[in-house]
N, C-alpha and C positions, 0 to 999 in steps of 0.2 A: 504494500500500500504506500502511495507516495505521500510526501509531506503536505500535499494539497487536499487530499481526499477527505479527511475528517472535517476540515474547516469548511470546504465547499458544500459537502452534504449537510452539515449542521446548519449552514446558512440557508440552504434550500428548505430544510424542514420547517424553518420559521417563515420564510419569505415567498415560498412558491405560490403562484397563482392557483386559484381553485377553478380548474378547467375540467369539463365533463369527461373528456377522453383520458383524464388521469384518475378518475374516480375508481373505487374498488370494484364497482359493478360495470365498468366499461368493458365492452366486448372487444376481441381482436379485430372484428370488422369495424367497430367504431374508431379504434386506433388507426387502422389502415386508412379509413376515410379522412380522418383528421390530418394525417401526414400528407396525403395528396392535396388536400385543400389548403394547407398551410404553406405550401411551396410558393414563395414570392408574394404572399398575401398576409396582412396583419391579422392577429387573433380576433380583434374586435369585429372585423368583417366576416370572418369564418364562423363565429359562434352561432348566429341565427340560421345560417344556411346548413351548418352541420346538424343542428337540432332538427330542422325541418326534414333534412335528408334521412336521418335515422328514424324519425317518426314514420316516414313514408316507406323507407326501405331498411328495416331493422336487420336484415340478413342479406348476404350476397344473392341468395336465390330470389328474394323479392325484387331486387334490382335487375337481375338477369332475365326475369320473366317479362320485362317491359322493353319497348323499343329504345334504342340508344338516344333517339331524339328527346325522350322524356328526361334522360339524364342531363342533356344539354339545357333543356328548359329549366330544370330545377337548379342548375348551376347558377342561374341568375347573373349577377354582375360581379362575380368573383374575379373574372379575368382569366386569361389563358384557358379557354373552354375546352381545349383538347384534353385537358385533365379529366373532364367529365367522361369523354369517350374512353380514356384509359381505365377509369374506374369501372365503367360498364364492361369493358373487355376483361378486366381482371375478375369481376364478379362471375362472368360466364365461365372463365377458366376454373375458378374455385369450385363452381358447381360441377363442371365436367370432370375435373381431375381429383377433387378432394371432398366430394360428397357434400358440398355447400359449406364446409368449415374452413376458415382461414388457416392455412398450414402453419405449423410452428417451426418447421425446418427453414433455416436461412437459405439453403439452396433451393427449396421449393418456392419460397417467397420471391427469390431473385428470378426464378423461371416464369413468374406470372407476367403477362403482357403489361408493359408500361411501368414496371417496378425496377428501379435502378438500385445501385449499391447502397445509397443512403437510406432509401425507404425500406429496403429489406432489413438492414441493420436496425433501423429505428423500430420497426414493428416487432422484430425478434426480441429486442431489448425491452420495449415499453409494454408490449402485450404479453410476452412470455417470460420476461425476466432473465433473458440470456446475456451472455458476455460478448459484446461486440463493440468495436469502435464506431461511434455514431458521429459523423462529421458533417454538420451543417454549417452555414455561414457564421452563426454565433459561436459555435464551438471552435471553429478554425481561428476566429479572431481572438478568443480568450487564450488559446494555447499559443498563438503567435506572440501575444504580449507577455503572457506569464512566463513562458519558457524560452522563446526565441528572442524576445526583446524588440520585436518589430511591431509597429503600430497596426499594420494590416498584413494578412497572409498574402501569398501570391494570388494572382488573378485566377488561375486555375489550380485545382487541388493537385498536390504532388505526392509522390510515393513517400517522400520524407515525412510529410504531414501524417500520413496513415501510420507509418512506423512509430512516430512520436505518440499519436493517440493510442495505439496498441500498447506501447510501453507503459503508459500511465494507467491502464485498466487495472482495477483491483482484482485479485486472483479469484475471488468467489463471485459467481454469476449474479446473485441478487444485489450485492454491493456495486458491482460493475454497472448494472442497469440503473441503479439509483444515481451513481456518479454521472452516467451519460446524460440523464435528464437534468441533473443539478448544474452541470457545466453549461448546458444549453440555456437554462434559465438565467444563469449569471450573465451570459452574453446578451440575453434579451432585455434584462432589467438594469444591469449595472455597467457591465463592460461593453457599452453600446458603441456603434460605429462613430457617432458624433457625440461630443460632450459626455464622455464616460464619467460616471460618478465614483471615482477612485476612492473617495473617503468612505464609501459604503462597502468596499470590496473586502471580503473575509480573508483574502490572501495578499493584501497590499504589500505587506512586509517581505513577501517572497516573489513579487512581480519584477521580473528583469526589466521590463519596459519602464516601469516607474522608477526603479532603482537607478537606471541609466539616464534619468532626467526626461523621460517621455520624448525621445527623439522623433522628429517628424517623419512621416512616410517617405521612403526613398525609392521611388519607382515611377512607372507611367502615371499620368494624370488619371484620377478616379472620377469619372463623369457619371452624374446621375442620369437615370433613364428619362427621356422625353416621351410625351404621350400626345399632347395636342397636335392635331394636324397629321398624325402618322397613319400608316396603313392599319396599325393595330386599333386606333380609335375608330377608323372607318369600319373595320370588320366588326367591332363591338356594336356600332349603331345598326348595321345591317342585321346582325344576329338578334339584336333586341326586338326588331320588327317581327321576325319569325318566332321568337320566343313568346311574344305577347299575343300572337295570333292563335285562333282556335284551330286553324288548318292551313293549307297552302295559301300563299299570297301572290298576287300579281306583281309583275316586274315594276310597274310604276310606283307601287308602295315602297319599294326599295330605293328607287331612283331619287325620291324626294329627300332622303335623309343625308345626302352628301352631294355637294354641288360639283365637285371635280369628277367628271364622268370617267376619265381615264383611270384615276385612282380608285374610283368606286368599282369599276369593272375588274380591275386587278385584285382588289380586296375580295370581291365576290368569287372570282375564280379561285382564289386561295382558300376560301371557306369550302368550296366544293372539293378542291383537291385534298383538303384535310379531313374530309368526311363529315364536316359539321353541317353541311347544307346539301340537300338533294335537288337537282334540277329535274323538273317533271316534263313529260312529253308535250304538255299543253302550254309550256312557256312559263308556268308558275314555279315557285320555289317552296321548299318545306324543310323542316328539320328531318334528320334521317329517320326513316321508318314511319314518317307522318303521312 
């Protein structure tokens, strides 16, 4: 056990947010849904959609029984709606391969459609209490500052980061799973990307970045994501029309939501290519399976 483990877990036990996917009665399916929804999306936006999703589809089988377009519709305005399709694909695979139960094996989780290394490790850890290195953006930032002394981790995850995270895992699985979520929470609440609250950090005295005087990031400029005027915004508006409709919609109903015709058609073609929209033979458009 590292010199950080006890302090960070003790901090988590006091300061952890009360989130439904962390509750004792949370199901592995609920944990899996939360991990997909939380990718690049704040907790406050995820909470109401997660609750509505689990009320409607409390099991993978319940979701798998409906058209994928219903998953896209229920996704609402969380953004990156291809995640809804991935969840639907994963639900069908869970039904077909695992009898409707989310598998506990890390290898089986990783083999599900749309499930990458992070999500497989997170579900195995948080739903089944296993010992895995769980490296999201928050964890990478905490370890970068705490151990490596750099304000931010590399732009892309490196093998060295994985080795570091694995080396810090407590030896027993339940403690390792607790450590994984505790470090993640520390990054979300205290060791934030901007304006970290170092005074509240439980391991401030052992933080290399702080000890070295908090040196500024030495790397390529870190640019925030833009949204206004982008193809992504255009796609969102087109998809909102289809999501709010009771059935297929005529093309003019889509044309009015974006003035730049070239960009609009490009965005619509991308939605079709991604499987988020079905073009019908009569010239109308619908959510998949609608």
